[in-house]
N, C-alpha and C positions, 0 to 999 in steps of 0.2 A: 401564773404559776411557774409555767416554764420559763418565762420570761425573769423571774425572780431566779433560779436556778441558774439563766446564764450569766446575769448580774454576779451572783456569788461567783460563781467559777471566774468569770473575769477578774475580780477584785483577788481571788487566790491564785492568779495564774493558772488555772486549770480548765481553761476556755478550750470548748471543744471546736473541731473546724470538720468539716464535712469529710466523712470517711474515718475520720477517728475511730469508731465502732470496731473498726477490721481491722485497726492498730492494735486496738487492745486486745482483739480475738485472735491475731497472730504473737502478739505475746504471750496470752493465756496461753496458748498450742506451743511456744517455743517452750514456756516456761516447764509446762507437761512433759512434752520432749526429753526436758534438761533433767526433770526430775527422776523419769524414766531409767536414763544414761545413768545418772547417779544412784539409784537404785538397782541398777545392775552390776555395776562396779562396786558397790557395796557387798552385794553378794558375791561378786569374783572373789575382792578382799577375803569374806568369810572363810571362803571353800579354800582359798590358799593357806590362811591362819589353820584353818582343821587339818590341811594337810604337813603342815608345818610340825605342831602340834605330835601328830601320827608318827612322822617321821624324828621327831627328838624322841619320843618315847622309843622308837626301833633303836635309835642308836645309846640310848642309856639301855637298854635291855642287853643290846649286842656288848657294851663294855664291861655290864657288870657279868655277863658268862666269859668275858674275856680273862677279866682279873679272876674269876673263879679258875680257868683253865693255867692262870701263870702259874695262882696258887699253888693248885695242884702239882703242876712241872715242878715250883721249888722243893713240894715234899719229896716230891720221886727223885729227884735231884741229891738233896741232901741222905736220903735213905741209901742211894746207891752210893756215896761216898763214904757212908760209915759200913757200907758192908764190905766195901772194897779195903777200908782200913781194918777192919776185923779178921779179911782175908791176909793181908800183908803182915799183921801182929799175927796169926795163927803160922803161916809158912815162916817167919823167923822162931818163932817158937820151936818151931819142928827144926828147923836148922842148927839150933841151939843145944836139942837135945843128943846128947852122945848116942852111937849107933849101937843098938843091941848085937850082938855077936853071937 
């Protein structure tokens, strides 16, 4: 039976040589190490992606807060300008009134 297997392996180009089993084991061990390294890198990438998502959310939140502050400042500036204009108009009215004696 083993002889039949060797003949089939020779026909298929899979002929085993002495010590080949250790090469297969070495290859399997190397594959396992590669797989472990791949999984480790994959976990690191997932961690980086999670961090970047969190960072993006923080940036969006800060942007929204800054836009709210900007809008508030514009409203305050508009009110101040209107108040100044009213004060200017009032002082002009006061100047135009004749003085009572």
